[in-house]
C-alpha positions in Angstrom: -15.7 46.5 -48.5 -14.0 48.7 -46.1 -16.0 46.8 -43.2 -15.2 43.3 -44.8 -11.3 44.5 -44.8 -11.5 45.8 -41.3 -13.2 42.2 -40.2 -10.6 40.4 -41.9 -7.6 42.7 -40.4 -9.4 41.8 -37.1 -9.3 37.9 -37.6 -6.0 38.0 -38.8 -5.1 39.9 -35.4 -7.0 37.5 -33.2 -5.2 34.6 -34.9 -1.8 35.9 -34.5 -2.6 36.8 -31.0 -4.0 33.3 -30.2 -1.1 31.8 -32.2 1.3 33.8 -30.0 -0.6 33.0 -26.8 -0.4 29.3 -27.5 3.2 29.3 -28.6 4.0 31.2 -25.2 2.2 28.4 -23.4 3.9 25.8 -25.0 7.5 27.3 -24.4 6.1 28.0 -20.5 5.3 24.4 -20.4 8.4 23.3 -21.9 10.5 25.4 -19.5 8.8 24.1 -16.9 9.4 20.3 -17.7 12.9 21.2 -18.3 13.4 22.8 -14.7 12.2 19.7 -13.4 14.8 16.9 -12.4 14.6 13.9 -14.8 14.3 10.6 -12.7 14.4 7.3 -13.9 12.4 4.3 -12.6 14.5 1.8 -11.2 12.0 -0.7 -9.8 11.5 -2.4 -6.7 14.8 -3.7 -4.3 15.3 -5.2 -0.9 17.7 -3.5 1.7 20.4 -5.9 2.8 23.0 -8.2 2.3 22.4 -10.7 -0.5 23.1 -13.5 1.9 20.5 -12.0 4.5 17.6 -11.3 2.4 16.0 -14.8 2.6 16.0 -14.4 6.7 14.9 -10.4 6.5 11.9 -11.0 4.1 11.1 -14.7 4.2 7.2 -14.0 3.3 7.8 -11.2 0.9 9.6 -13.1 -1.5 6.9 -14.8 -3.1 5.5 -11.6 -3.9 8.4 -9.5 -5.2 8.2 -10.1 -9.1 4.3 -9.3 -8.9 5.0 -6.1 -6.7 7.4 -5.0 -9.3 5.5 -5.5 -12.3 2.5 -3.6 -10.7 4.8 -0.6 -9.9 6.3 -0.5 -13.3 2.7 -0.5 -14.9 1.5 2.1 -12.6 4.4 4.1 -12.7 3.9 4.8 -16.5 0.4 6.2 -15.7 2.0 9.0 -13.4 2.9 12.5 -14.2 4.3 14.0 -10.8 4.3 17.8 -10.8 7.9 18.4 -9.4 9.8 15.9 -11.5 9.7 13.8 -14.9 9.2 10.3 -14.2 10.6 8.1 -16.8 9.8 4.5 -17.3 12.1 3.5 -20.2 15.4 2.9 -21.3 15.8 5.9 -22.9 16.7 8.4 -20.1 19.8 10.4 -20.8 21.8 10.1 -17.6 23.9 13.0 -18.2 26.5 14.3 -15.5 24.4 16.2 -12.9 21.1 14.9 -14.4 21.4 11.3 -13.4 18.7 10.5 -10.7 16.9 7.0 -10.3 14.1 6.1 -7.9 13.4 2.7 -6.4 11.1 1.2 -3.9 13.3 -0.6 -1.1 12.0 -2.8 1.5 13.3 -1.9 4.8 11.9 -4.8 7.1 9.5 -7.4 7.2 7.7 -8.5 10.4 5.3 -11.5 10.6 4.4 -12.7 14.4 1.8 -14.6 16.0 0.7 -14.0 19.6 -1.8 -15.8 22.0 -3.9 -13.6 24.2 -6.6 -14.7 26.3 -7.3 -17.9 24.2 -7.2 -15.8 20.7 -4.8 -15.8 18.3 -3.3 -12.5 16.8 -1.3 -12.5 13.6 0.6 -9.1 13.0 1.9 -8.0 9.8 4.3 -5.0 9.0 6.5 -4.2 6.1 7.9 -1.0 5.9 9.6 0.6 2.8 11.3 3.7 1.3 11.3 5.6 -1.9 15.0 6.2 -2.4 16.5 8.6 -4.9 20.2 8.2 -5.9 22.4 9.4 -8.3 23.3 7.0 -11.2 26.2 9.0 -12.3 28.1 9.3 -9.3 31.0 7.1 -8.7 29.8 6.0 -5.0 26.2 5.8 -6.1 24.8 8.6 -3.5 21.5 8.6 -2.1 20.2 11.9 -2.9 16.8 11.7 -1.4 14.6 9.2 0.9 11.0 9.0 1.6 10.1 6.3 4.3 6.7 4.7 4.1 4.7 2.5 6.0 1.4 1.4 6.8 1.4 0.5 10.3 1.0 -2.8 11.8 -2.0 -4.9 10.6 -3.7 -7.2 13.0 -6.1 -10.1 12.5 -7.6 -12.0 14.9 -8.2 -15.9 14.8 -10.7 -17.1 17.4 -10.5 -21.2 17.3 -6.9 -22.0 16.3 -3.5 -20.7 15.2 -3.5 -19.1 11.8 -2.1 -21.6 9.4 1.3 -20.7 6.9 -1.5 -20.1 3.8 -3.2 -17.7 6.0 -0.5 -15.8 7.0 0.9 -15.7 3.3 -2.6 -14.2 2.7 -2.3 -11.4 4.9 1.4 -10.6 3.6 -0.2 -10.5 -0.1 -2.9 -8.3 1.2 -0.7 -6.0 2.9 1.5 -5.5 -0.4 -1.5 -4.9 -2.6 -4.5 -4.1 -0.6 -8.1 -5.8 -0.3 -7.9 -6.9 3.3 -10.6 -6.0 5.9 -9.1 -3.1 7.2 -6.6 -2.3 4.7 -8.0 -1.7 1.3 -4.8 0.1 -0.1 -1.7 -1.7 0.3 1.9 -0.9 0.4 2.3 -0.7 -3.4 -0.7 1.7 -3.7 1.0 3.7 -1.0 4.2 3.7 -2.7 2.5 4.7 -6.4 0.3 7.6 -4.5 3.4 9.0 -2.9 5.7 9.1 -6.2 2.9 11.2 -7.6 3.3 13.9 -4.6 7.0 13.9 -3.5 9.3 16.9 -4.6 12.6 15.5 -5.8 15.3 17.9 -6.3 19.0 17.4 -7.9 20.1 18.6 -4.6 19.0 19.7 -1.1 20.3 22.9 0.9 20.6 20.6 4.0 19.7 16.7 5.0 18.0 15.5 8.0 18.0 11.8 9.3 17.2 10.1 12.8 20.4 10.0 15.0 20.7 8.4 18.3 17.6 6.2 19.7 17.4 5.0 23.4 15.0 2.9 24.9 14.5 2.4 28.5 14.3 -1.1 29.8 10.9 -1.0 31.2 9.3 0.2 27.5 11.6 -2.3 26.0 10.0 -5.2 28.1 6.2 -4.0 26.6 7.9 -4.0 23.1 9.4 -7.5 23.2 6.6 -9.6 22.7 5.9 -8.1 19.3 9.4 -7.2 18.2 11.7 -9.6 20.2 14.3 -9.1 22.8 16.9 -7.2 20.2 16.9 -3.8 21.4 18.9 -3.1 17.9 15.7 -4.1 16.2 13.9 -2.2 18.6 15.6 1.1 17.9 15.7 0.4 14.1 11.8 0.1 14.2 11.4 3.2 16.7 13.6 5.1 14.0 11.8 4.0 11.0 8.5 4.9 12.6 9.9 8.4 13.6 11.3 8.9 10.0 8.1 8.3 8.5 6.0 10.6 10.5 8.7 13.1 9.9 8.9 13.1 6.2 4.9 12.5 5.8 3.7 15.5 7.8 6.4 17.7 7.0 7.2 16.8 3.5 11.0 16.3 3.9 13.5 13.6 2.6 14.7 11.8 5.6 18.0 10.0 5.5 17.9 6.1 6.1 18.5 5.3 9.5 21.9 3.3 10.5 22.2 1.7 14.0 25.8 2.1 13.7 26.8 5.7 12.7 30.0 4.5 11.1 28.1 2.7 8.5 28.0 4.8 5.6 26.8 2.6 2.7 23.6 0.5 2.2 23.0 -2.7 -0.1 20.1 -2.8 -2.5 19.2 -5.9 -4.3 16.9 -5.0 -7.2 14.0 -7.4 -8.1 13.8 -7.1 -12.1 17.5 -7.2 -12.9 18.6 -9.1 -10.1 21.7 -6.7 -9.4 23.1 -5.6 -6.6 24.3 -1.8 -5.9 26.1 -0.4 -2.8 24.7 3.1 -2.2 26.5 5.7 -0.5 24.7 7.3 2.8 25.4 11.2 2.9 26.2 12.8 6.4 22.9 14.2 7.7 23.3 17.9 8.4 20.8 17.9 11.2 20.0 14.8 13.5 16.8 14.0 15.6 17.5 12.0 18.4 14.8 10.1 20.4 14.7 8.8 24.0 11.8 6.8 24.8 12.0 7.2 28.7 8.6 5.1 29.8 5.3 3.9 29.5 2.6 4.1 32.0 -1.2 3.6 32.7 -3.7 4.9 34.9 -7.4 3.5 35.7 -9.7 6.3 35.2 -13.0 4.6 35.4 -14.7 1.1 36.1 -17.8 -0.2 36.3 -18.8 -4.4 36.7 -18.1 -4.7 32.8 -14.9 -3.0 31.9 -12.0 -0.6 32.9 -11.1 2.7 31.2 -7.4 3.4 31.2 -5.0 6.2 30.0 -2.0 4.7 28.4 0.8 7.4 28.0 4.2 7.6 26.6 7.1 10.1 27.6 10.3 10.6 25.4 12.6 13.3 24.8 13.0 14.7 21.5 15.8 16.6 20.5 17.4 18.3 17.4 21.2 19.0 16.9 23.3 20.1 13.9 26.6 18.2 12.5 28.8 19.9 15.4 26.7 18.8 18.2 24.7 21.9 19.2 21.4 21.7 20.5 18.8 23.4 18.3 15.7 22.0 20.3 15.4 19.2 23.3 12.3 18.4 25.3 10.9 15.9 27.4 7.1 15.5 25.7 4.3 13.3 26.6 1.0 12.1 25.2 -1.3 9.3 25.4 -4.5 7.3 24.4 -7.7 6.2 26.1 -8.4 2.4 26.1 -11.3 0.5 27.3 -10.5 -3.0 28.7 -13.3 -5.7 29.3 -13.2 -7.4 32.5 -13.4 -10.9 30.6 -10.2 -9.8 28.7 -7.4 -11.7 30.5 -4.5 -10.2 28.4 -4.3 -7.0 26.1 -1.5 -6.2 23.4 -0.3 -3.3 25.4 2.6 -2.6 23.2 -0.1 -1.9 20.3 -1.9 0.7 22.6 1.3 2.3 23.9 2.3 2.5 20.2 -0.5 5.0 19.5 0.4 7.1 22.2 3.9 7.3 21.1 2.6 8.0 17.4 0.5 10.9 18.9 3.8 12.4 20.9 5.8 12.4 17.7 2.7 13.6 15.5 1.8 16.5 18.1 5.2 17.7 18.1 5.7 17.7 14.3 2.0 19.6 13.9 3.3 22.5 16.3 6.0 23.2 13.8 3.2 24.4 11.2 0.2 25.2 13.3 1.1 25.7 17.2 -2.0 24.3 19.4 -3.0 25.7 23.0 -4.0 22.2 24.0 -0.6 21.0 23.5 1.2 23.3 25.2 -1.2 22.9 28.3 -0.8 19.0 28.0 3.0 19.4 27.9 2.5 22.1 31.1 4.5 24.8 29.3 3.5 27.9 30.2 5.3 31.2 31.1 8.9 31.7 30.1 9.1 27.8 29.5 6.3 28.3 27.0 8.1 31.3 25.2 11.5 28.9 25.3 9.4 25.9 23.6 7.9 28.2 21.2 11.4 29.7 20.1 12.8 26.1 19.7 9.9 25.1 17.3 10.3 27.7 15.1 14.1 26.9 15.1 13.1 23.4 14.1 10.7 24.8 11.6 13.6 26.4 10.1 15.6 23.6 9.7 13.2 21.7 8.0 12.5 24.6 5.3 16.3 24.2 4.6 15.7 20.3 4.2 12.9 20.5 1.7 
């Protein structure tokens, strides 16, 4: 009997301990959930004035409703670790607890070029995951995470692509399934929604500041982007913001060509409503001065030539008082094999790769400095120490923005 009593007491004790552990775990999970920001899903939207949307997004219009539905369906399956995503209308938008999330399209580019008897269709659609405060009077932007798949190029040998073929490329860019693009923009957005770290407020904010482009570089960009330098600046700013946000896991304030512009207009697809959002002033700005593109022949045989395509740009970071934290002229390159039978090549696409390597290489040094990068830039001795000190300062700034 004594042994049975001991066994009974031991069993009860274990049960109490188990229940206590379960209660503690549940309370811990509940507390963790309460600590995370509550974010309402607001759907798909377009950035721009109502009377310009048909011009800005002529081909995307046909797929907006489908994209909005797919986003909503997939958002319901997400369980982000850093915030609570609410996809119904029951969210309690209390003061200071009133965040909403939208996927806002930024731009649509569809260009057809003729190169050496071939036709190339280039499609690129960029977007941003925007977090804004629903309850604030000015509907202020709280965080911004730029997205982009880069340009998608399809080559047609016999004739110029038809309108139907171009629409199919835009559809594939949104939803995937193209020959070299399995996951489309909507899939990328959903994957990013799962991983981004949304906060009610951030210690500091960073944005893209001044963008300057050398006339020679602009001439190379023009066949794809057009002659409007403002559009070129916007494109370069968006690409830099995307790399900065993706590689450093930071929110980047949407770029505005005119620094005096402090608002952006969103047109929502689902409810057909228009919202004016207030853009916060950045505490820090990353400035870009694209100085030049250049190429050099390194090898040649009877069939082809091998070139180095290089880009040089000055990247600088300054605070809201205009004080410089970092400023260096940097370079990077890509190799390109050109067949002698090719009369023309898309040089901007090649230089774009070099420019992306330049920005990515710079960002990589902030977390993991590489000896080869310092050698490529020609930084040694005291200059290297100065650059390393500057990189540490940039890393400290980005830590404040996370």
